[in-house]
N, C-alpha and C positions, 0 to 999 in steps of 0.2 A: 888257353891264355886269353885274357880279356883286357882291352884297353878302352879308354874313353877320350874323345877329342872334341874340342870346340873350335869353331872357325877363328883364325887369328890372322888376318890380313896378309896376303901374298901379293907379288907384283902383278898389276893388271896386264891384260893382253898387249897393251900398247908397248910394253917393254920389249916385246919380241920383234917389233917392226923394223929394227935396224939390221936384222940378220940378212946376210946376202942371199942365202938359199933357204927357203922354208921347207919343212917336211910336208908330206902330202898324206891326207887321210881320205878314205872312201866311205861314203854313206849309202846304204841300200834301204830304200823305203818309199813311202808315198809322197807325191807332190801335192801339197795342200794349198788351196787358192790364195788364202790370206797370208801365207808364210809365217803364221803363228806357231806352227808345228810341222813335223815331217821333214822331208829332205831339204827344202828350201831354208828352213830355220836352222838345220844342221850346218849347211854351208855358210850361213851368216855367222854362226858361233865359231866354226873353224877359223874363219877370217879374223874375227875379233881376237882370237887367241894365237894369231900368227901362224896358222897352218893353212896351206892350200888345200882345197877340197875338190873331190870328184864325186859324181853321183850316179846311181843306178835306180831308175824309177820302177816301182812295182805296182803302183796304183795312182789314180787321180782322185782327189776328194776335197771335202770342205770341212771346216771346223765350226761347230755351232754350240749352243748351250747344252745339248745332249752329248757332245763329244764329236769324234771324227765320224764322218759319213762318207762311204765309198761311192764315188760317181762312176768310175770305170776301173776295172782290173786289167792290168797289162798282161797279155798272154805270156805263158811260161817261156816260149821260144824267144820272144822279144827280150824278156828279162835275161835269159841265158846269153843272148848275143851281146847285150850291154855288159854283162859280167866278163865275158871273154874279151871284149874290146878293152875294158878297163884293165884287165890283167895283162894284156899285151902292151898297154900304153906306158907302163912304168911301174916302179915299186911304191908300195904304200907302207907307211909306218904304223898305221892303225886303221881299223875298220869298225864302223857302227852298222848294225843290222836292226832296222826298225820294223815297219809294217810289212809283213809278208803274208800272203793270203791263201793261195791254194797249195795242195800237196806238191805239184810239180815245181812251183815257184820256190817253195821252201827247200826242196831237194836240190834245185839248181843253186840257190844261194849258199846252202851249206857246203856243197861240193866245191864251188869255185872259191868261196871265201877261205876255205881250209887250205887251199893251194897258195895263198898269198904270203904265208909265213909272217903274218903280222898279228898283234893282239886284236881280239875281236870283242867288242862290246855289244851285247844283245839286249835291246830294250823291248821287252815283249809287249805287243799290242794285242792283248787277249780279251780285255773287257773295256767297254766304253765308260765314259764318266757317269752315264745313267745306269750302268750295271748290265748293259746288253752285251752278250758275247760277240766278239768281232770275228772269230774263226769258227768254222764248222767243226764238228766232232773229229772227222778224219784229219783235218788240218792241224788241230790241236795236238793229236797224237804224233803227226809227222814233225811238228815243231819240237816236241820233247825228244823224239828219237833222233832226228837228223841235226837239229841246230844247237841244242844244248851241249852236246859233246865237243863242239868246236869253239865254244864260248870261253874266252878268258874270264869274263865277268858278265852276269845277267843282272838286270836292274828292275825287278818287279815292284809294283806298289802292293799294298796290303791285299786288295781283292785278287790280283794276279798271283801273289804268293800263296794265298789260300787255295786257289785253283790248282797250282802246281804241286803244292805240298799235300793236298787232300784233306785239310782241316782248317777251321777258321783261324785267321791271324788277326788278333786285336790289340796286342800289346808287345812290349819288348821281349818278354819271355817266349811268347808265341813266335815272334819273329826269329829269335835265335834257333828255336827248334825247327822252324820251317826252312831256314837257311841251310841247316844240316841236311834236311830231307831233300831239298832241291839240289844241293851239291852232289848228292848221290846219283842224280840224273846225268851228270857229266861235266858241268862247268867247273872251272878251277875255283872261282870265287862267286859269291852271291851278295848283292847289295839290295837290301829290302828297304824301300822308301816308306817312311812312316807318316806321310802327310794326311792320310785318311783317318788316322787315330784322333781321339779327342785330346784336348789339353792345350795349355799355353805354349808348350815347347813341342818341337817336332824331333823325334828320335829316329835316326836312320842307322841300320845295322849292317856292317860289312863283315862277312865271313871270308877271309882270305887264307886258304889252306885250313889250318886249325885255329887261327887267330880271329877272335871276335872283337870288333871295334865299333863303338857307338859314336856317331857324329850328331851332335845335338845343337839346335839353334832355336831362338824364339820364333813363334809363329807370326807371320806378317799378315796384316789385313789386305790381302791382294785381291783386287777387284777383277783381274784377268788371269786366272790360274792356268788357262789352256797352254799346253806346250811346255810346262815347267819340267816334267819328267824327261821329255825329249831334250830339253836344254841341258839337263844334267848329264845324260848319257853322251851327248855330243861333246860336252866339255871334257868328260872323262877321256873320250877317244882322242881329243885334241892334245890333252896333256900326255897321254901315252905316246902319241906320235912325236912329241917333243923328247921322248926318251925317259920320262919319269917312271918310277915304280908305281904299281897299282895303288898302294895306300896313299902315296903322295898325290897321284893323279886324282883320286877320289876326294881327298881333302881340298885340293886346289879347285876342283870342280864345284864343290859345295860353296866355297867362298865366292866363286864367280856367280853362281846362280843366286845366292843370297843378295849380292849387290844388285843383280838384275831385278829380282822381285822387290827389293827395297825401293828401286826407282819406280816400279809400277804402282807401289802403294802410296806414293807421295802425290 
């Protein structure tokens, strides 16, 4: 089954501010100094969409022209303690997992996140903007084995989809085939972001179960593209925390991100 959707305006996050009790979402990832990406940006996105946020830090880093650079990796035991504390602090309605580095950290994140009973958005940080791998070989294998099976949805870009699927992903047909291959690794759904492809429009493909849906929007002349993928995955987690279905959460997240990028381009 195949559908196609274009963004059509939904209520902005400020519509949620009147609610007495907001849902809570957890983000697991790196703290980046400028807050343009990573855990700090996720928490800001959660707040803008009316969701309270909690965070587990896996690394400290900076965002530059070449992409994310790790300054310090948090030891696995410290990550595990944060996860245990988060699990004991209350219930979460959604979880986002971003930058995870070593095999022990990946295993800890997968084990603890799977016990939360909430939908899990995995935003793979596998390849930097310059094309440099961000994970060592053994960590990539652990990421696939341990984390993908607990994911409700994984959100790779084209280079990451190529790495996970095992073949180049350059267009919509490649993306659909790659999504099916990645889905066999464990996640319920696969959202392949098409921003790296050429063309005036950006086509993003969601495979949810057996349903393939294209979300298409005009490409914006954004001068500051850093963090846009993380912005999308955080917005998906926020909308899932609000109780929306995955297709609706993805559609609303794209609309939110498009508005954000449109503001950057002006």
